[in-house]
C-alpha positions in Angstrom: 91.4 112.8 101.0 91.1 110.8 104.1 91.9 107.3 105.5 91.7 105.5 108.8 94.9 104.5 110.5 97.5 106.1 108.2 99.6 107.8 110.9 98.0 106.3 114.0 96.0 103.2 114.6 92.2 103.8 114.3 92.7 107.5 113.8 91.4 109.2 110.7 94.0 110.9 108.6 93.2 114.0 106.5 95.4 115.3 103.7 95.4 118.5 101.6 97.6 118.8 98.5 99.1 122.1 97.5 101.2 122.6 94.3 102.9 125.9 94.1 104.8 127.7 91.4 108.0 128.7 93.1 109.1 130.5 90.0 106.2 133.0 90.1 107.4 136.6 90.0 105.8 137.2 93.5 108.0 134.5 95.0 111.4 135.5 93.5 112.7 137.1 96.7 111.7 134.1 98.8 113.6 130.9 99.6 112.0 127.6 98.8 112.0 126.7 102.4 110.1 129.9 103.4 107.5 129.2 100.6 107.0 125.7 102.0 106.8 127.0 105.6 104.2 129.6 104.6 102.1 127.2 102.6 102.2 124.6 105.4 101.2 127.1 108.0 98.3 128.4 105.9 97.0 124.9 105.4 97.4 124.1 109.1 95.7 127.3 110.2 92.8 126.7 107.8 92.2 122.9 108.5 94.0 122.1 111.8 91.2 122.9 114.2 88.6 121.1 112.1 90.9 118.0 112.0 91.3 118.2 115.8 87.5 118.5 116.3 87.2 115.2 114.3 90.1 113.7 116.3 91.9 113.3 113.1 95.5 113.9 112.0 96.0 116.5 109.3 98.9 116.6 106.8 99.4 119.2 104.1 101.2 117.6 101.2 103.1 120.5 99.5 105.2 120.4 96.3 106.4 122.7 93.6 105.4 122.4 89.9 108.9 120.9 89.4 108.1 118.1 91.9 110.2 119.4 94.7 108.5 118.2 97.9 108.3 119.8 101.3 109.7 117.6 104.1 106.3 116.6 105.4 105.3 115.6 101.9 108.5 113.4 101.7 107.5 111.7 105.0 104.0 111.1 103.6 105.4 109.6 100.3 107.8 107.3 102.3 104.9 106.1 104.5 102.5 105.5 101.7 105.3 103.7 99.7 105.9 101.4 102.7 102.2 100.6 103.2 101.7 99.9 99.5 104.9 97.8 99.3 103.6 95.6 102.2 100.1 95.4 100.8 101.1 94.5 97.2 104.2 92.4 98.1 106.3 94.6 95.9 109.8 95.9 96.8 109.7 99.3 98.6 112.2 100.7 96.1 110.0 99.9 93.2 106.9 101.5 94.8 108.7 104.6 96.0 110.5 105.1 92.7 
């Protein structure tokens, strides 16, 4: 998913969405924060240099199956809510909710 000017004016923005099952047996000994950190780092390792070559920003949007969002995903949701609120003339709280 891409868009121009999302984070920075006239700079392409690239996103990758990752939904993980934090309740999977293989994750039982890990904290949610460590799962988010590992998933974020995997995505940045995989796509970061390609985004840099395109002079684009890259944001992994990571959440659990239960809709618990990583902090970068929360920032993304707030930003897109603000943009849509302005574009549609709808209160931010209604869009974000």
